[in-house]
N, C-alpha and C positions, 0 to 999 in steps of 0.2 A: 610284593607278594605276588605271585600269580593264581589267578583264582578260574575254578572250572563249574559253570553249570554241568547237570546230569538230569536227563530226563526221559522217561518212556511212559508209551500208554498200549505198546501191544506187546505181546508175550515173545520170546527169542528162543532161539534152542538151548539159552539157559535155563530157560523158566518163564514166570510172569516178570513184569515190569519191574519190582523192586528186587527180583534175583539176580536178571540181566544187570542191575547198575550195580549189585555189590559184586557181580563178577567183572564189569569194566573196573572199578575201583580197583579189584585187585589187579588187574592186565596193566594197571595205567604205569608201574613200573618198569615193566618189561620194554616199554617204548621211552625210556628215560625221564619219565613222570615219578616225582615220590612225593606220596600222600602225609602231609603234614595233620591236617583237620580236616573234620569233614562233618556236616550238619547232618542233623535227624532228617528224614523222610518227609516229605510233605505232600498230600495229595492234592490236587489242583483241576479245577475245571478247566477245558483248551481255551486257548485264547488265539484267534478271536474265539468267541462261543460258537458251538458245532454241536451233532450228537455223536460227536468221536466219544469214547470212553476218557475217564479222567484220567489224568497225568500222575506219575509218581517224580518227583522233584528234588535235587539236592544241590549242595554249592560244596564242591571240593579247593582246599588251599593247597597247591602243589609246589615244590621246587624241581627246577632241572637248570641244568646249564646250556638246554636248547635256546635259541632266541625265539621271538613271536609267532614268524611264521612256520621255523620246524619246531615248535611245540604244537600250532593248528594240525599242521602236517600228521604229528603224532597222534592227535586227537581224530583224526579223517580216519589214520590206520586202525584204530581200535573199533572206532564204527564200523567201519569196512570187515572186519574180523567179526563180528556182531551181527552182522548182516544187515546193515544200514543201507536202504537205497533209497535216495534223493527222487522225487518224483515231483508234486506239486506244493508250493510254501502251505507250512500249516497241516501236512498231512499229517495223519496218524503214523506213529513211528516206534521200532522196537528198542531203536537207542537215539538220542542225541546228544552230543558230547559240545559245548560250546567254550571257548575261550574268553572267557569276560572280561580280564585285566592281564596284563606283562608288568608288574611292576606299576610305574606310574608312566607306562609309554602310553601316547598319544599319536595314531596314524589314521591320516586320511582313507590310506589304500590297503591292500588285502594285505594282512587281518585286519579290520579297522576296530580300535581301540580306544577306550573300553568299548566293547559291546555297543552298538549306537541303541539299541532298543531295551538295555537292561533296567533304567530306572525307571521306566512303565509297567515292569512286570512284579508283581508281587512272587509271583512262582520262583524268582531270582533274588530278589532284594530281603524275603525273610530267610530265606535258609544261607543267607550269604551275611546278614546279622549274626547268625547265630556262629559261625565262623571267624568272623572279621569285624566285632561291632565296632573298633574304629576307624573302618576304613572311610574314604572319602574320595569321593568320583573325579579324578584328575580336572576335566571339563567344566562339570559344572560347578564343581568346587562346595559339594553338601557331602554331610554326610550319610553314611547309610540310614540312620533312624529320620532324618530329613527326607530323604526321598521316599522312605517309605509312607509317612506324613502325606505327603504330594501324590501317594498314587490316586489313579483314578479309580473311582469306584465301581463295586459290581465282581472284582477277580474273586471265585470261590477257591477259597486253600484254606487246608487246615492239616495239622503234623498228623501223621500216620500214625498207629498204633504199635 
């Protein structure tokens, strides 16, 4: 299973964050990624905590013939098309597409898989549980439910209306 996290907290030329993410999901097929399932949208506080606007986050399960590096390159191409400009880590952004997992691949070099901080983030794990409730982290050997139970406290997250 190939898992992609989506997030945004700034508007883009496509509209507010949620509209941007909907447009990005639709665009994935053009770069070789077919969306199989997607989570509901979540509203989440920035991590680490800051005075940024809340994020809209979700997770999609996709399929592709692309390898992990090419999948990440395709996601970066969509980000660039949607106006992503990389400045400093954890900066507000119009779009963020992260490759969380590419099957059971475990990689220490780019792209690092599974995503190295996904198990610490409610904004990844809660939507992931909606899409793939049986998913097991290939390094930690814990189910998504176990990872959610071990989340650090204080991560503000709620389903969007």
